C-alpha positions as CSV (number, residue, x, y, z in Angstrom):
1,M,26.9,4.1,13.0
2,A,27.7,7.8,13.3
3,E,31.0,8.8,14.8
4,R,30.7,9.8,18.5
5,S,30.7,13.5,18.9
6,A,31.7,15.8,21.7
7,V,29.8,18.7,20.1
8,A,27.1,20.1,22.4
9,A,24.7,20.4,19.5
10,L,24.6,20.4,15.7
11,V,22.2,21.4,13.0
12,R,21.2,19.2,10.1
13,S,19.2,20.2,7.0
14,I,16.6,17.4,6.6
15,A,13.7,17.4,4.2
16,G,14.0,21.2,3.9
17,H,14.0,21.8,7.6
18,E,16.8,22.9,9.9
19,V,16.8,20.3,12.7
20,S,18.8,21.0,15.8
21,I,20.3,17.9,17.5
22,S,21.2,18.5,21.1
23,N,23.9,16.4,22.7
24,P,24.3,14.1,19.6
25,G,26.9,11.9,21.3
26,K,24.6,10.9,24.2
27,I,24.5,7.1,24.4
28,L,21.0,5.8,24.4
29,F,21.9,2.1,24.1
30,P,24.8,1.2,26.4
31,K,25.7,-2.2,25.0
32,P,26.1,-1.4,21.3
33,K,26.8,2.3,22.3
34,Y,24.3,3.7,19.9
35,T,23.9,7.5,20.3
36,K,21.2,10.0,19.8
37,L,22.8,10.9,16.5
38,D,22.7,7.3,15.5
39,L,18.9,7.3,16.2
40,V,18.4,10.4,14.1
41,D,20.4,8.9,11.2
42,Y,18.5,5.7,11.4
43,Y,15.1,7.3,11.1
44,V,16.2,9.5,8.2
45,T,17.5,6.4,6.4
46,V,14.3,4.5,6.8
47,A,12.0,7.5,6.6
48,D,10.0,6.3,3.6
49,G,8.9,3.1,5.4
50,A,8.5,4.7,8.9
51,L,6.3,7.4,7.5
52,R,4.2,4.8,5.7
53,G,3.3,3.4,9.1
54,A,3.3,6.6,11.3
55,G,3.2,9.5,8.9
56,G,0.1,11.6,8.7
57,R,-1.2,10.2,12.0
58,P,-1.2,11.6,15.5
59,N,1.6,10.0,17.5
60,M,2.1,9.5,21.3
61,L,5.7,10.0,22.3
62,V,7.6,7.4,24.3
63,R,10.8,9.1,25.4
64,F,14.0,7.8,26.9
65,P,15.9,11.1,27.5
66,N,18.8,9.4,29.4
67,G,18.8,6.2,27.4
68,I,17.2,2.8,27.9
69,A,19.0,2.1,31.2
70,A,17.2,5.0,32.8
71,G,13.5,5.9,33.1
72,S,11.1,6.6,30.3
73,F,7.9,8.5,30.1
74,Y,4.8,8.7,27.9
75,Q,3.9,12.1,26.4
76,K,0.6,12.6,24.7
77,R,0.9,16.3,24.4
78,A,3.4,17.8,21.9
79,P,6.1,19.9,23.5
80,E,5.1,23.6,23.6
81,A,8.7,24.5,22.5
82,R,8.6,23.1,19.0
83,P,9.4,24.4,15.5
84,A,6.6,26.0,13.6
85,W,6.8,23.3,10.9
86,I,6.0,20.5,13.4
87,E,2.3,19.7,12.7
88,V,-0.1,18.8,15.6
89,V,-3.7,17.8,15.7
90,T,-6.1,17.8,18.7
91,L,-7.3,14.5,19.9
92,R,-10.2,13.9,22.4
93,F,-9.7,10.9,24.6
94,P,-12.4,8.6,26.3
95,S,-11.6,10.4,29.6
96,G,-12.8,13.7,28.1
97,R,-9.4,15.3,28.1
98,T,-7.8,16.6,24.9
99,A,-4.2,16.8,23.7
100,D,-2.3,18.2,20.7
101,E,-0.3,15.3,19.3
102,V,2.5,15.4,16.8
103,V,1.8,14.4,13.2
104,P,5.0,13.5,11.4
105,R,4.9,14.3,7.7
106,D,8.5,14.0,6.5
107,A,12.0,12.9,7.5
108,G,12.6,16.2,9.2
109,S,9.8,15.6,11.7
110,L,11.1,12.0,12.4
111,A,14.6,13.5,13.1
112,W,13.0,16.1,15.4
113,L,11.3,13.3,17.3
114,A,14.5,11.3,17.5
115,N,16.2,14.3,19.0
116,L,13.7,14.1,21.8
117,A,15.0,10.6,22.4
118,C,11.6,9.3,21.2
119,L,12.6,5.7,20.3
120,E,9.3,4.3,19.3
121,L,6.7,5.6,16.9
122,H,3.2,5.1,18.4
123,P,0.6,6.3,15.9
124,H,-3.1,6.2,16.4
125,P,-4.9,4.1,13.7
126,V,-6.5,7.3,12.2
127,R,-5.3,10.0,9.8
128,A,-5.1,13.5,11.0
129,E,-7.7,14.5,8.5
130,D,-10.3,12.1,10.0
131,L,-9.9,11.4,13.7
132,D,-13.1,9.4,14.1
133,H,-12.8,6.7,11.5
134,P,-9.8,4.3,11.7
135,D,-8.2,3.2,8.5
136,E,-6.3,0.4,10.2
137,L,-7.3,-2.7,12.2
138,R,-4.4,-4.0,14.3
139,V,-3.9,-7.7,15.1
140,D,-1.5,-7.8,18.1
141,L,-0.2,-11.3,18.8
142,D,1.2,-11.3,22.3
143,P,2.7,-14.6,23.6
144,V,2.2,-15.5,27.3
145,P,5.4,-16.2,29.3
146,G,7.0,-19.5,28.2
147,I,5.7,-19.4,24.7
148,K,8.4,-19.5,22.0
149,W,8.6,-17.6,18.8
150,P,7.7,-20.5,16.5
151,Q,4.2,-20.6,18.0
152,V,3.8,-16.9,17.4
153,R,4.6,-17.5,13.7
154,T,2.1,-20.3,13.6
155,V,-0.7,-18.2,15.0
156,A,0.2,-15.4,12.6
157,Q,-0.4,-17.7,9.7
158,I,-3.7,-18.8,11.1
159,A,-4.7,-15.1,11.6
160,R,-3.7,-14.4,8.0
161,A,-6.0,-17.2,6.7
162,A,-8.8,-15.9,8.9
163,L,-8.4,-12.4,7.5
164,Q,-8.3,-13.7,3.9
165,D,-11.6,-15.6,4.4
166,V,-13.3,-12.2,5.2
167,G,-11.6,-10.4,2.3
168,L,-8.9,-8.6,4.2
169,V,-5.1,-8.5,3.9
170,G,-2.8,-8.7,6.9
171,W,0.7,-7.1,6.7
172,P,3.0,-8.8,9.1
173,K,5.8,-7.3,11.2
174,T,7.8,-8.3,14.2
175,S,6.7,-6.2,17.2
176,G,10.4,-5.7,18.2
177,S,9.8,-7.6,21.4
178,R,8.4,-11.1,21.7
179,G,5.3,-10.8,19.5
180,M,4.1,-10.0,16.0
181,H,1.6,-7.5,14.5
182,L,-0.6,-7.8,11.5
183,F,-1.7,-4.4,10.3
184,V,-4.9,-4.4,8.1
185,R,-5.8,-1.4,6.1
186,I,-9.5,-0.8,6.1
187,E,-11.8,1.7,4.5
188,P,-12.4,4.6,6.9
189,R,-16.2,4.0,7.2
190,W,-16.5,2.7,10.7
191,G,-16.0,4.2,14.2
192,F,-13.6,2.9,16.9
193,D,-16.2,0.7,18.6
194,E,-17.1,-1.1,15.4
195,V,-13.5,-1.7,14.5
196,R,-12.9,-3.1,18.0
197,R,-15.9,-5.3,17.7
198,A,-14.6,-6.6,14.4
199,A,-11.2,-7.2,16.0
200,L,-12.8,-9.2,18.8
201,A,-14.7,-11.4,16.3
202,L,-11.4,-12.0,14.5
203,A,-9.6,-12.9,17.8
204,R,-12.4,-15.4,18.7
205,E,-12.2,-16.9,15.2
206,V,-8.4,-17.4,15.5
207,E,-8.9,-19.0,18.9
208,R,-11.6,-21.3,17.4
209,R,-9.2,-22.4,14.6
210,A,-6.3,-22.8,17.0
211,P,-7.6,-23.9,20.4
212,G,-4.8,-24.4,22.9
213,I,-2.2,-22.2,21.1
214,A,-4.2,-19.0,20.6
215,T,-6.6,-17.2,23.0
216,S,-8.9,-14.2,23.0
217,K,-9.2,-14.1,26.8
218,W,-8.5,-10.7,28.2
219,W,-7.5,-11.7,31.8
220,K,-3.9,-12.8,31.9
221,E,-4.7,-15.6,34.4
222,E,-7.0,-17.2,31.8
223,R,-4.7,-17.0,28.8
224,Q,-2.7,-19.7,27.2
225,G,-0.5,-19.7,24.1
226,V,-0.6,-16.5,22.1
227,F,-3.1,-13.7,23.1
228,V,-4.8,-12.0,20.2
229,D,-5.2,-8.6,21.7
230,Y,-8.5,-7.1,20.3
231,N,-8.4,-4.2,22.7
232,Q,-5.5,-2.6,20.8
233,N,-8.3,-1.3,18.6
234,A,-10.1,0.6,21.3
235,K,-9.9,4.4,21.0
236,D,-6.7,5.9,22.5
237,R,-4.7,2.7,22.1
238,T,-1.5,2.7,20.2
239,V,1.1,0.1,19.2
240,A,4.7,0.5,18.0
241,S,4.6,1.2,14.3
242,A,6.8,-0.2,11.5
243,Y,10.5,0.6,11.9
244,S,10.1,1.7,15.5
245,V,13.2,1.2,17.6
246,R,12.4,-0.7,20.8
247,P,14.1,-0.3,24.2
248,T,15.9,-3.6,24.1
249,P,19.7,-4.0,24.9
250,D,20.4,-4.8,21.2
251,A,18.2,-1.9,19.9
252,R,15.8,-4.2,18.1
253,V,13.3,-2.7,15.7
254,S,9.8,-3.6,14.6
255,A,10.5,-5.1,11.2
256,P,7.9,-5.3,8.3
257,L,8.1,-8.7,6.7
258,D,6.9,-10.4,3.5
259,W,4.7,-13.4,4.2
260,D,7.3,-15.7,2.7
261,E,9.8,-14.5,5.4
262,V,7.5,-15.1,8.4
263,D,8.3,-18.8,8.9
264,A,12.1,-18.1,9.0
265,A,12.2,-14.7,10.5
266,D,14.0,-14.1,13.8
267,P,13.3,-10.8,15.7
268,E,17.0,-10.7,16.8
269,D,18.0,-10.1,13.2
270,F,16.4,-6.7,12.9
271,T,18.1,-3.9,14.8
272,L,19.0,-0.3,14.5
273,G,22.3,-1.5,13.2
274,T,21.1,-4.0,10.6
275,M,17.8,-2.5,9.3
276,P,19.4,0.3,7.2
277,Q,21.2,-2.2,5.0
278,R,18.1,-4.4,4.7
279,F,16.1,-1.3,3.8
280,A,18.6,-0.2,1.2
281,T,18.7,-3.8,-0.3
282,I,15.0,-4.8,-0.4
283,G,13.1,-1.6,0.3
284,D,10.0,-1.7,2.4
285,P,8.0,-5.0,2.3
286,H,4.9,-3.0,3.1
287,A,5.3,-0.6,0.2
288,A,1.9,-1.6,-1.2
289,I,-0.1,-1.6,2.1
290,D,-2.0,1.6,1.3
291,G,-3.5,0.0,-1.8
292,S,-5.1,-2.9,0.2
293,A,-7.9,-1.2,2.1
294,G,-10.8,-3.6,2.6
295,S,-14.3,-3.8,4.1
296,L,-15.2,-4.8,7.6
297,D,-18.7,-6.0,6.6
298,A,-17.8,-9.7,6.7
299,L,-16.0,-9.4,10.0
300,L,-19.0,-7.5,11.5
301,E,-21.3,-10.3,10.2
302,L,-19.1,-12.8,11.9
303,A,-19.4,-10.7,15.1
304,A,-23.2,-10.7,14.8
305,R,-23.2,-14.5,14.4
306,Q,-20.9,-15.0,17.4
307,E,-23.3,-12.8,19.5
308,R,-26.3,-14.8,18.4
309,E,-24.5,-17.9,19.6
310,G,-24.0,-16.3,23.0
311,Q,-20.6,-14.6,22.8
312,G,-21.3,-11.1,23.8
313,D,-18.8,-8.3,24.4
314,A,-15.5,-8.9,26.2
315,P,-13.7,-6.7,28.8
316,W,-12.5,-3.3,27.8
317,P,-9.2,-1.8,29.0
318,P,-9.4,-0.8,32.7
319,H,-9.3,3.0,32.3
320,Y,-12.4,2.9,30.1
321,R,-15.9,3.6,31.4
322,K,-18.1,0.6,31.7
323,Q,-19.5,-0.2,28.3
324,P,-23.1,-1.3,27.4
325,G,-23.2,-5.1,27.2
326,E,-19.7,-5.5,28.7
327,P,-19.4,-8.4,31.2
328,P,-18.5,-7.8,34.8
329,R,-15.1,-6.1,34.9
330,V,-13.6,-8.3,37.6
331,Q,-10.6,-10.6,37.0
332,P,-11.6,-14.2,37.6
333,S,-9.3,-14.6,40.6
334,K,-11.3,-12.0,42.5
335,A,-14.7,-13.6,41.7
336,K,-15.6,-15.8,44.6
337,V,-16.9,-18.7,42.5
338,R,-13.7,-18.8,40.6
339,A,-11.1,-17.9,43.2
340,E,-10.2,-21.6,43.7
341,K,-9.3,-21.9,40.1
342,Y,-7.2,-18.7,39.9
343,P,-5.5,-18.2,43.3
344,L,-3.3,-15.2,42.5
345,I,-0.9,-13.5,44.8
346,E,1.3,-10.4,44.1
347,V,4.9,-11.2,44.9
348,S,6.9,-8.3,43.6
349,Q,6.8,-4.6,42.5
350,G,9.5,-2.5,41.0
351,K,10.1,0.8,39.3
352,D,11.2,-1.1,36.2
353,K,11.0,-4.7,34.9
354,K,14.5,-5.6,36.1
355,E,13.8,-4.6,39.6
356,A,10.4,-6.5,39.6
357,L,12.1,-9.6,38.2
358,A,14.8,-9.4,40.9
359,G,12.0,-9.4,43.5
360,L,10.4,-12.5,41.8
361,A,13.8,-14.3,42.0
362,K,14.0,-13.6,45.7
363,W,10.5,-14.9,46.2
364,K,11.3,-18.1,44.3
365,K,14.4,-18.6,46.4
366,R,12.3,-18.3,49.6
367,H,9.7,-20.6,48.2
368,A,11.8,-23.0,46.1
369,R,9.4,-26.0,46.6
370,V,6.5,-23.9,45.3
371,A,8.5,-22.4,42.4
372,K,9.2,-25.9,41.0
373,L,5.4,-26.5,40.7
374,L,4.8,-23.3,38.6
375,E,4.1,-23.4,34.9
376,P,5.5,-20.6,32.7
377,A,2.1,-19.1,32.2
378,D,1.6,-18.9,36.0
379,V,3.9,-15.9,36.3
380,L,2.1,-12.8,35.2
381,V,4.2,-9.7,34.5
382,D,2.2,-6.5,34.3
383,Q,3.3,-3.0,33.4
384,M,1.2,-0.5,35.3
385,R,1.1,3.0,33.8
386,G,-0.1,6.3,35.1
387,R,-0.4,9.5,33.1
388,S,3.3,9.8,32.6
389,S,5.2,7.1,34.4
390,A,5.2,3.3,34.7
391,W,6.0,0.6,37.2
392,Y,5.9,-3.2,37.2
393,R,4.2,-5.8,39.3
394,I,4.5,-9.5,39.2
395,R,1.8,-11.9,40.2
396,V,1.9,-15.7,40.6
397,N,-1.0,-18.0,39.9
398,L,-0.9,-20.9,42.4
399,Q,-3.4,-23.0,40.6
400,H,-0.8,-25.8,40.2
401,V,0.3,-25.6,43.8
402,P,-1.6,-27.8,46.4
403,E,-3.5,-25.5,48.7
404,K,-1.6,-26.5,51.9
405,L,1.7,-25.4,50.2
406,R,0.4,-22.0,49.0
407,P,2.3,-19.1,50.6
408,R,0.6,-15.8,51.3
409,A,1.5,-12.6,49.4
410,P,4.4,-10.7,50.8
411,R,3.2,-8.0,53.2
412,A,4.7,-5.1,51.2
413,S,2.8,-6.2,48.1
414,R,-0.6,-5.9,49.6
415,A,-0.7,-2.1,49.7
416,P,-2.3,-0.5,46.7
417,R,-0.1,1.6,44.4
418,K,-1.1,5.0,43.2
419,P,-0.6,4.8,39.4
420,S,-3.7,3.9,37.4
421,R,-3.8,0.4,35.8
422,A,-3.6,1.3,32.1
423,R,-1.6,-1.2,30.0
424,K,1.4,0.0,28.1
425,P,0.7,0.2,24.3
426,E,2.5,-2.7,22.3
């Protein structure tokens, strides 16, 4: 890693651009003591791979100006004070609002983003030249609490086979957190709604092939195993792209993998400190991804067959307008006929995950007898995001607790919070 610097700012010539790096010695990751300059150097080193995932696409910024131990914020709109060589493109969101988002094209633009303490690259699945037709379908494998990494790998292999059966190629990578992504290049011939419909069909097919270990259920209280998040393909949704640095204590990164690595891969092996050497040694495992664009026709035929068999649309993300054919947008625990099956209470809120989990620990201590009866999947951790800030809530499903032992929700948790309930992009 770069030598710590007391210099207030420095200028680097990167890809033909003069990039100013303010406060290069600022520590962004306290435990390994990685600085802003380390982040800049990392993205320059892996630029070829990072641009293959995020280059030429509008990107939402996820910024940690004071490091991962402090607050972060989401920034859709490119900063007004930016160099003339930073490209932007205007996106229109489902809400009707618009934003000029950054389109990185070279290592210099990646370094400029890193100087903003933008750890993660969050590209939309479209190219700047065609904002209406995605060229990427994203398979987001998100394990519920208590599910271990080997099960994620198993579901990834099942999803790979399902994709192959419809003539598509999935390119695997660790999410940099607990899950895995399969990115699928597609021909840019379909709109967002059609791509999401195809992703939903795939999620249901994976669930059919792996009942009990994979699920397509949107509501957290209904999930078990690994959730195949089809809604990551709805318009305005983004996920961390290849080589993104994630806000974990060890500075883990989202690592592209070869399929023959998947069964042995450990997400802990891929960090800001280790990835440059891996990249220098083996290059980018996804180097051929752009040559694998396929057709959605077979997946859409599968969707039509599922619909004829009675499987209609599934819930959309909460900040979307009600869609034609969408089932009632109410979580099962709030539906009277199902409240007995999903008796949820909110037990903790916090400005960050650590604070929310501390509240959960206190609740479990007060209700030790109840806590012993909970299954891992009964604890639901939600990140609630407004336009620029996030907070956490924790709910507990008391379905495994006898009714006479069920406690009420803490009084402070019953008051509604102001931020909107949009999920964080993964």
